[in-house]
C-alpha positions as CSV (number, residue, x, y, z in Angstrom):
1,X,7.0,10.2,-15.2
2,X,5.7,12.4,-13.1
3,X,3.5,9.3,-11.0
4,X,7.1,7.9,-10.8
5,X,9.0,10.6,-10.1
6,X,5.8,11.3,-6.7
7,X,6.3,7.6,-6.2
8,X,9.8,7.8,-5.6
9,X,9.9,10.2,-3.8
10,X,7.8,9.6,-1.2
11,X,9.8,6.2,-0.4
12,X,12.4,8.0,0.3
13,X,10.5,10.1,2.6
14,X,8.3,7.2,3.6
15,X,12.3,5.9,4.4
16,X,13.7,8.6,6.1
17,X,10.3,8.9,8.7
18,X,11.7,4.7,10.1
19,X,14.8,5.6,9.7
20,X,14.4,9.3,11.9
21,X,12.3,7.0,14.2
22,X,14.0,4.5,15.2
23,X,17.2,4.8,14.2
24,X,18.8,8.6,13.3
25,X,17.1,10.7,14.3
26,X,18.7,14.0,11.9
27,X,18.5,11.8,8.7
28,X,17.5,13.8,6.0
29,X,16.2,13.5,2.2
30,X,19.8,13.9,0.1
31,X,17.7,16.0,-2.5
32,X,16.6,18.5,0.7
33,X,20.2,18.3,2.3
34,X,23.0,18.3,-0.6
35,X,22.7,17.7,-4.3
36,X,26.0,17.5,-4.7
37,X,25.6,14.0,-2.2
38,X,22.6,12.8,-4.5
39,X,23.9,13.6,-8.0
40,X,27.6,12.5,-7.0
41,X,27.9,10.2,-4.6
42,X,24.2,8.7,-5.1
43,X,23.4,8.9,-2.1
44,X,19.9,9.3,-1.0
45,X,19.8,9.3,2.3
46,X,22.6,11.2,4.4
47,X,23.2,11.3,8.4
48,X,22.0,7.6,8.5
49,X,25.5,6.3,10.6
50,X,27.7,3.7,8.7
51,X,25.2,3.5,5.5
52,X,25.2,4.7,2.5
53,X,21.7,4.6,1.5
54,X,20.8,4.6,-2.6
55,X,16.5,3.9,-2.9
56,X,14.1,2.9,-5.1
57,X,10.4,2.4,-6.2
58,X,10.1,0.1,-9.2
59,X,8.3,-2.4,-10.0
60,X,11.3,-3.6,-12.4
61,X,14.6,-5.1,-11.3
62,X,17.3,-2.0,-10.1
63,X,20.1,-3.0,-11.5
64,X,22.1,-4.0,-8.5
65,X,24.7,-4.8,-9.3
66,X,26.1,-1.1,-10.9
67,X,23.7,0.8,-8.7
68,X,26.5,-0.4,-5.9
69,X,29.2,-0.1,-7.7
70,X,29.1,3.7,-8.9
71,X,28.4,4.2,-4.8
72,X,31.5,5.6,-3.0
73,X,34.2,3.1,-2.0
74,X,34.2,4.4,1.7
75,X,33.7,3.6,4.9
76,X,30.4,3.4,5.3
77,X,28.0,-0.5,4.1
78,X,26.1,0.2,1.2
79,X,22.2,-0.7,1.0
80,X,19.7,-0.6,-1.1
81,X,16.0,-0.6,-0.4
82,X,14.1,-1.3,-3.2
83,X,9.8,-1.6,-3.5
84,X,7.8,-2.6,-6.0
85,X,4.3,-3.0,-5.9
86,X,2.2,-5.8,-3.9
87,X,6.0,-8.2,-4.4
88,X,6.8,-5.5,-1.0
89,X,10.2,-4.1,-0.2
90,X,14.2,-5.6,-0.4
91,X,17.3,-4.3,1.7
92,X,20.4,-5.5,-0.9
93,X,23.7,-5.0,-0.4
94,X,27.4,-6.1,-1.2
95,X,27.7,-10.6,0.1
96,X,31.4,-9.6,1.7
97,X,29.1,-6.4,4.1
98,X,26.7,-8.4,5.0
99,X,29.3,-11.3,5.9
100,X,31.3,-8.3,7.8
101,X,28.3,-7.7,9.3
102,X,27.8,-11.0,10.8
103,X,31.3,-10.9,12.0
104,X,30.5,-7.1,13.9
105,X,27.7,-8.5,15.5
106,X,29.2,-11.5,16.7
107,X,32.3,-10.1,17.8
108,X,30.1,-7.6,20.3
109,X,28.1,-10.8,21.2
110,X,25.2,-10.2,19.0
111,X,23.8,-14.4,19.0
112,X,23.2,-15.0,15.0
């Protein structure tokens, strides 16, 4: 159990570091900043703009639908980062949110 916890915390810190470097310089883990956000809102990172982020480092596939449904239904796009050894990393979100992001990109002249 300790190794699984260390793996999860390590992945949170990796994603935080990546987001800080390129997009959100003030990003923090919710474990560090707010136990309420971590426990109640089910978000692992804060100060991530329009994204609500949950992070999983598991060998099995997490229950994406359940996790997304437990996250707040607010103005943020909820996403799950999932890492599996030797399989890589994925980001999962609701389909309607994905299409909404595509619409926003089109509206701003981004070639998709």
